[in-house]
C-alpha positions in Angstrom: 38.8 23.6 20.8 37.6 20.6 18.9 34.4 20.8 16.8 32.0 18.4 15.1 29.6 19.2 12.3 25.9 18.5 12.6 24.3 17.3 9.4 20.6 17.2 8.4 18.9 15.0 5.8 17.5 17.5 3.3 15.9 16.6 0.0 17.6 13.2 -0.3 21.1 14.1 0.9 23.0 14.9 4.0 23.8 18.6 4.4 26.0 20.4 6.9 23.8 22.7 9.0 25.8 23.6 12.1 29.0 23.3 14.1 29.3 22.3 17.7 32.4 22.5 20.0 33.5 22.2 23.6 35.7 25.0 25.0 39.1 24.1 26.3 38.7 20.5 25.3 37.0 20.0 28.7 35.8 16.5 27.8 36.0 15.3 31.4 32.7 17.2 32.3 30.9 15.2 29.6 27.7 16.9 28.4 28.0 19.4 31.3 30.8 21.3 29.7 31.0 24.9 28.4 30.3 24.7 24.7 29.1 26.6 21.6 26.8 26.0 18.7 26.6 28.0 15.5 24.7 27.5 12.2 26.6 27.0 8.9 26.8 30.3 7.1 25.5 28.9 3.8 22.7 27.1 5.6 21.7 30.4 7.3 21.6 32.2 4.0 19.3 29.6 2.5 16.9 29.4 5.5 17.0 32.5 7.6 14.3 34.4 5.7 11.7 31.8 6.6 13.3 30.0 9.7 10.9 27.1 9.8 11.1 25.1 13.0 11.5 21.9 11.0 14.8 23.3 9.5 16.3 24.0 12.9 18.6 21.6 14.6 16.4 21.9 17.7 13.2 23.8 18.3 14.9 26.2 20.7 17.6 27.2 18.2 16.4 29.8 15.6 18.4 29.9 12.4 20.6 33.0 12.5 24.3 34.0 12.6 24.4 34.0 16.5 26.9 32.0 18.5 24.9 29.9 21.0 26.9 29.4 24.2 26.0 27.3 27.3 27.4 25.4 30.2 25.8 22.2 29.0 25.4 20.6 25.6 22.3 21.5 23.5 19.6 19.0 24.6 19.0 17.9 21.0 22.5 16.3 20.9 21.6 14.0 23.8 18.8 12.6 21.6 21.5 11.4 19.2 23.7 9.7 21.8 23.5 6.0 22.6 22.6 5.1 26.2 22.5 2.0 28.4 23.8 -1.2 26.8 24.2 0.6 23.4 26.6 3.0 25.1 28.5 0.1 26.7 28.8 -1.6 23.3 30.2 1.5 21.7 32.7 2.0 24.5 33.9 -1.5 24.0 34.2 -1.0 20.2 36.0 2.3 20.6 38.3 1.0 23.3 37.6 3.9 25.7 36.9 3.9 29.4 33.4 4.3 30.9 33.4 7.8 32.4 32.0 11.2 31.6 34.9 12.0 29.3 33.6 9.3 26.9 30.5 11.3 25.9 32.6 13.4 23.4 34.0 10.3 21.7 30.5 8.8 21.5 29.2 12.0 20.0 31.9 11.9 17.3 31.7 8.2 16.4 28.4 6.7 17.6 25.9 9.1 16.1 25.9 8.0 12.4 22.3 6.6 12.2 20.2 7.9 15.1 16.4 8.2 14.8 15.3 11.4 13.2 17.0 13.4 10.4 20.2 14.6 12.2 23.6 13.0 12.5 27.2 14.0 13.3 29.4 14.2 10.2 31.9 11.4 9.9 30.1 9.2 12.4 28.4 7.1 9.7 31.0 4.6 8.3 30.4 2.2 5.4 29.7 -1.2 6.8 31.4 -4.3 5.5 29.3 -6.3 3.0 27.1 -8.8 4.7 24.3 -11.0 3.4 22.0 -10.1 6.3 20.0 -12.5 8.4 16.7 -14.4 8.2 13.9 -13.0 10.4 14.0 -16.2 12.5 17.6 -15.5 13.4 16.6 -12.1 14.6 13.8 -13.5 16.7 16.0 -16.2 18.1 18.7 -13.6 18.9 21.2 -15.8 17.1 24.7 -15.2 18.4 26.1 -14.2 15.0 23.2 -11.7 14.6 23.8 -10.2 18.1 27.6 -9.8 17.4 26.9 -8.3 13.9 24.2 -5.9 15.3 26.5 -4.6 18.1 29.4 -4.2 15.8 27.3 -2.2 13.4 25.7 0.1 15.9 22.2 -1.4 15.7 21.8 -1.9 19.4 19.9 1.1 20.8 18.8 0.1 24.3 18.6 -2.7 26.9 21.5 -5.1 27.3 22.7 -8.3 25.7 21.4 -11.6 27.0 24.8 -12.1 28.7 24.1 -9.1 30.9 20.7 -10.4 31.9 18.5 -8.2 29.7 17.5 -8.3 26.1 18.1 -5.4 23.6 16.4 -3.2 21.1 17.7 -2.9 17.6 17.3 -0.5 14.8 17.1 -2.7 11.7 16.2 -2.6 8.0 14.5 -5.3 6.0 15.7 -5.5 2.4 13.6 -6.5 -0.6 14.7 -10.1 -0.2 13.4 -10.2 3.4 16.9 -10.2 4.8 17.6 -8.2 7.9 20.5 -5.7 8.4 21.7 -3.0 10.7 20.4 0.5 9.6 23.0 2.0 7.3 24.6 -1.3 6.4 23.0 -1.5 2.9 22.2 1.2 0.3 18.8 2.9 0.7 17.5 1.7 -2.6 17.6 -1.9 -1.2 15.6 -1.1 1.9 12.0 -2.3 2.0 11.2 -1.1 5.5 12.8 0.4 8.7 12.1 -1.4 12.0 12.7 -1.2 15.7 12.8 -4.7 17.1 12.3 -5.1 20.9 12.7 -8.0 23.3 11.6 -8.4 26.9 13.5 -6.1 29.3 14.4 -9.0 31.6 14.0 -12.8 32.1 10.8 -12.9 34.2 7.3 -13.9 33.2 6.3 -10.3 34.0 8.8 -9.0 31.5 7.3 -11.2 28.8 3.8 -10.1 29.8 4.7 -6.5 29.3 6.1 -7.0 25.8 3.4 -9.4 24.8 0.8 -6.9 25.5 2.4 -3.8 23.9 0.8 -4.6 20.5 -2.7 -4.9 21.9 -2.2 -1.9 24.1 -1.3 0.1 20.9 -4.6 -1.0 19.4 -6.5 0.2 22.5 -4.8 3.6 22.0 -5.9 3.6 18.4 -9.5 2.8 19.4 -9.2 5.6 22.1 -8.6 8.0 19.3 -4.9 8.7 19.8 -2.5 9.3 17.0 -0.9 6.0 16.2 1.3 4.5 13.4 1.3 1.0 11.9 0.1 -1.9 14.1 2.9 -3.6 16.1 3.8 -7.2 15.3 4.6 -9.7 18.1 6.3 -12.9 17.0 7.7 -15.5 19.4 9.0 -13.1 22.0 10.0 -10.3 19.7 8.1 -7.1 19.0 8.5 -5.6 15.5 7.7 -1.8 15.4 7.6 -0.2 12.0 9.3 3.2 12.3 7.5 6.4 11.5 10.5 8.6 11.2 11.5 6.9 7.9 9.3 6.5 4.8 10.4 4.5 1.8 9.0 6.1 -1.4 9.6 5.6 -5.1 11.9 8.7 -5.0 13.9 7.4 -2.1 13.9 7.5 1.7 12.3 10.4 3.5 13.6 11.1 7.0 11.5 13.1 9.4 12.9 15.2 12.2 12.3 13.6 15.6 13.0 15.7 18.8 12.2 14.4 22.2 10.1 16.4 24.6 13.1 16.4 26.9 15.1 18.3 24.3 12.2 20.6 23.4 12.0 21.5 27.1 15.8 22.3 27.0 16.7 19.6 29.5 20.4 18.6 28.9 20.2 15.5 31.2 19.1 11.9 31.4 16.5 10.6 33.8 15.1 13.8 35.3 11.5 14.1 36.3 9.5 16.4 34.0 6.4 18.6 34.0 3.3 18.1 31.8 2.6 21.8 32.1 5.9 22.7 30.7 5.4 20.2 27.9 2.1 21.8 27.0 3.8 25.2 26.9 6.3 23.8 24.4 3.5 22.4 22.3 1.8 25.7 22.4 5.0 27.5 21.3 6.3 25.1 18.6 3.5 22.9 17.2 2.0 23.9 13.9 -1.6 23.5 15.4 -1.2 23.7 19.2 -5.0 23.6 19.7 -5.0 20.2 18.1 -1.9 18.9 19.7 -2.5 19.9 23.3 -5.7 17.8 23.6 -3.8 14.9 22.0 -1.1 15.2 24.6 -3.7 15.4 27.5 -5.6 12.4 26.2 -2.4 10.4 26.0 -1.9 11.1 29.7 -5.5 10.1 30.5 -4.8 6.7 28.8 -1.4 6.4 30.5 -2.9 6.8 34.0 -5.9 4.6 33.2 -3.8 1.7 31.8 -0.9 2.5 34.1 1.9 3.1 31.5 4.1 4.6 34.1 7.2 4.9 31.8 6.1 8.3 30.5 9.5 10.1 30.6 10.3 12.9 28.2 12.1 10.7 25.7 9.0 8.6 25.2 7.2 11.7 23.7 8.6 13.5 20.7 7.9 16.1 18.0 7.8 14.8 14.5 9.0 17.4 11.9 7.9 16.7 8.3 9.8 17.9 5.3 6.7 19.9 4.3 7.2 22.1 7.4 4.6 20.6 9.8 5.4 20.1 13.5 3.2 17.7 15.4 3.4 15.2 18.2 4.8 12.0 16.8 2.6 8.9 16.7 2.4 7.3 20.1 5.3 4.9 21.0 6.6 2.9 24.0 3.0 2.4 25.3 2.7 -0.7 27.4 1.6 -2.0 30.9 4.7 -0.8 32.6 3.2 -1.1 36.0 3.9 -4.8 35.7 7.7 -4.2 35.1 9.6 -6.0 37.9 12.0 -3.0 38.3 9.1 -0.8 39.4 9.0 2.1 36.8 7.9 5.4 38.5 5.7 7.9 36.6 8.2 10.4 35.4 6.2 13.3 34.0 3.4 14.8 36.2 1.1 17.7 36.4 2.4 20.7 38.5 1.4 21.5 42.0 -2.2 20.6 42.9 -2.8 19.2 39.4 -1.4 15.8 40.7 -1.3 15.7 44.4 -1.9 11.9 44.2 0.6 10.5 41.7 -1.3 8.9 38.8 -4.7 10.4 39.6 -4.6 14.0 38.3 -7.1 16.7 39.4 -8.3 17.4 35.8 -10.3 20.5 36.8 -7.2 22.0 38.3 -5.2 21.0 35.3 -7.6 22.8 33.0 -7.6 26.0 35.1 -3.7 26.0 35.1 -3.5 25.4 31.3 -5.9 28.4 30.6 -3.3 30.7 32.2 -0.3 28.9 30.6 -1.3 28.1 27.1 -4.4 30.3 26.4 -6.9 27.5 26.3 -10.5 27.9 27.5 -10.7 26.1 30.8 -14.5 25.7 30.7 -14.4 24.0 27.3 -11.4 21.9 28.4 -13.3 20.9 31.5 -16.3 19.8 29.5 -14.2 17.9 27.1 -12.3 16.1 29.9 -15.6 15.1 31.5 -16.8 13.8 28.2 -13.7 11.6 28.0 -15.0 9.7 31.1 -17.4 7.5 29.1 -14.5 6.5 26.8 -12.4 5.6 29.8 -15.3 3.6 31.3 -15.5 1.6 28.1 -11.8 0.7 28.3 -12.2 -2.8 29.7 -14.4 -3.8 26.8 -12.0 -2.1 24.4 -9.1 -4.0 25.9 -10.8 -7.4 25.5 -11.7 -6.5 21.9 -8.1 -5.6 21.2 -6.6 -8.7 22.7 -5.2 -7.4 26.0 -4.7 -10.4 28.4 -7.5 -10.9 30.8 -5.3 -10.7 33.9 -4.4 -7.1 33.0 -8.0 -6.2 32.3 -8.9 -7.5 35.8 -5.9 -5.7 37.5 -6.8 -2.4 35.9 -10.6 -2.3 36.4 -10.5 -0.4 39.6 -8.0 2.1 38.3 -10.0 2.7 35.2 -13.1 3.6 37.3 -11.0 5.9 39.5 -9.7 7.8 36.4 -13.2 8.0 34.9 -14.5 9.5 38.2 -11.8 12.1 38.3 -12.6 13.1 34.8 -16.3 13.5 35.6 -15.4 15.7 38.5 -13.8 18.1 36.1 -17.2 19.1 34.5 -17.7 22.8 35.1 -20.6 24.0 37.2 -23.7 25.0 35.3 
């Protein structure tokens, strides 16, 4: 039975916190293989008395001496794995075939610098010295930059231009405004951590979606949602300042980041999810669930109003601060995805009669269901939902003010009114 060690960034250094292994070397089953997870003894002794959620490898794994066994890998490990074109690039670099058995090798070697504060020990290797790139070379997707980024594990999604789609990169900007793959330079040289995105495809619609992600984010800010730094769109590239890294005078802070898919215990990619189940997880694990559940609901109101259909469980995450606070992370990947040429379906929905018509929830039913599931007063929630209708009705003006393109405002005007009406219908009878 082979094992890997899980490390967590704690007080400025990487520390072993757990061991993970697959029984019988059954790598052919991929992440659907019988496996075990156990915390490091020294880590348990230092943390068990308090067992803060932020100190766990995943919300669902209390810190103790137990041996966790399952027929699929722990869902938090899937958050660390590269997918899509990033997976293909790693397979090529590692010289292994593209089948389910490759997931084990990817776990061992391709998880050195994932988002969040976890990694697999030994996966992070020291990069060769490189002067980095000017920002314009990143924007232009210079061939040398693309090759460097792929070779250093900076590619995280999408595909190379040769494959017909453009990628996303995890990059760092140094103090001389040169750009590098994350992990390629010492932390004391890092000025800022970035996610850099390009259009998903080659069409005008692909460019429209990316071009409007920054103004969409400002609409979300005006709508009162939890947001991070403004996004920067430059000549076909979107620069997103990462919120799971913070550069301080004392060094870099890494925040835990666990997807809602992982928190819900789903060890799979691409499955449809339940908003009701997500609210249960928020109620169970968030530091202030009565604050976080309305935030989650209001995000979905804006998603349906502005038709961000790409709402799968890896586009929502818990942020775990070193101080012990667990919240929903700032909003991310919020864009007019209804315009995507591939046709992105709404992935997370409300259960049963809460969403009989996809994209137009029955908010009154949702409130009644949540009262039973997460101990929230349905009458108060109904009133709050109905009060949100006026903010939704103001969205066209907000969109114009935030710089959303006129064609999108026109396309969404009818949907916005429909969503506002559904919210008004949630008001409780007097």
